[in-house]
N, C-alpha and C positions, 0 to 999 in steps of 0.2 A: 723234561723229557717224559713222555707217561712210562708209567710200570710194562714193563715187560715179562707176560705170566707163559708156564709153562702147564703144559694140559695133556694128556694121553689122550689119541683120538678115540680112546673106546668108553670116554665118563661124557657125560651131560655137560653142554655147553653151559657157563653161565654168563650171567648180564651182565657181568663184568669184566667179561672178555674182551670186547672192543674187537678189532680187525683180528682172525683167525688164518694163521698161516704155515699150510704141511708143510716142515722143513724136513721130509723124509726124498729118498732119492726113489722109491717102490712103496708104490699103493697102498695102503692098509690091509693085508690077508682077511675076507671074509668080509667086507667094511662096504658096502654101496654106498656110492656116491653121493646119491640124494642123501644119505644119512647125516654123513658128515656133512657139520654145517663150518664151510671153509670158504673165504672168500680169495685164497690165493692160494694154489699148488707152486712152489719154490721149491723144485728140484733140485736145481743148479746149484742150492746155497748146501747140500749136505752132502758127506765127505764122499769123496771118489768110492768107486765101487772097489778099486783096490783094500782102500784104506778100509771101508767097512767090511769088506772080508777078513780083512790080518786082524782087527780090533773082534768082531764078533762075542761084544756084549763078556769079554772075558774081565773082570774085574782088576785083576793085577796088571793086565793091560792101560789101563786106564790114562797114565800118567803119559807114557810114549802116544798114546791117542793123541791127546787133549794138545801136545808139543804139533802133532803132523796138522790134525786136524784145523788148528791157529795158523800155521802155515799155510793151508789152503785156503782158510779165509782171507789170508793176506792177499792171496794172487786172486781174489773173487770180488772186484771192487764194485761194480754194478750190483749186484745182490745185495749184498750189505749197505750201500747206499740208500737205496732201494727201503730195507727195512727201517735203519736208522732216520728218515724222512716221516716213514710212517707213524715211528713210535715218538716223533715230533708233535704230531697232528691228535694221534688218535692213543688209547691202550691197544695192546700189544700182545697178541697171544701166541705161542708157539708150541705147534702139535708136534707132535709126535706118537710112532707106535711100538716104542721098546718097554718091556714088561719093567724094566729096572728103570726108575724116576731117578736117580742119581749119577749114573752112568748112562749117559746119551748123549749122540751132538748136539739136543737142545740146549741142556745144560752147557756145553762149550759156549754154543753161539750167542744165547743172552748174557752169559759172562764177556762174552768179546763185545758184542755190542752195548753192553755196559760200560764198560771198558775203556772203550774207543771213546763214547760219549765224554766220560769224566778226564780224560785225557785233553779231548776238546775245549773242554769249560776250565778247565786250568791252567 
């Protein structure tokens, strides 16, 4: 499996990014579609609107958010498989808009994709 990277949508693309996927349910505020070098917008893999609102990027809710989002990902086999397949072929960068670079859905999704792959190999 190729590396999976994380990058804020407001940061410039990197030459090592490979296939770039926006994993937010909402388009990033103030960002023109032409400006975001994005190969795919996979909004259905983002947390549900209710979970996103509940979390609100409150760090104290992080562990519970992770648990609930993983449960949602378990119910999303098609988009998860799509990203796993892409990561087998090329480097993959998950794009997110959150200011907090350590407490957001892309962090959980990356761990989920990497963990699933290591489960399959072992």
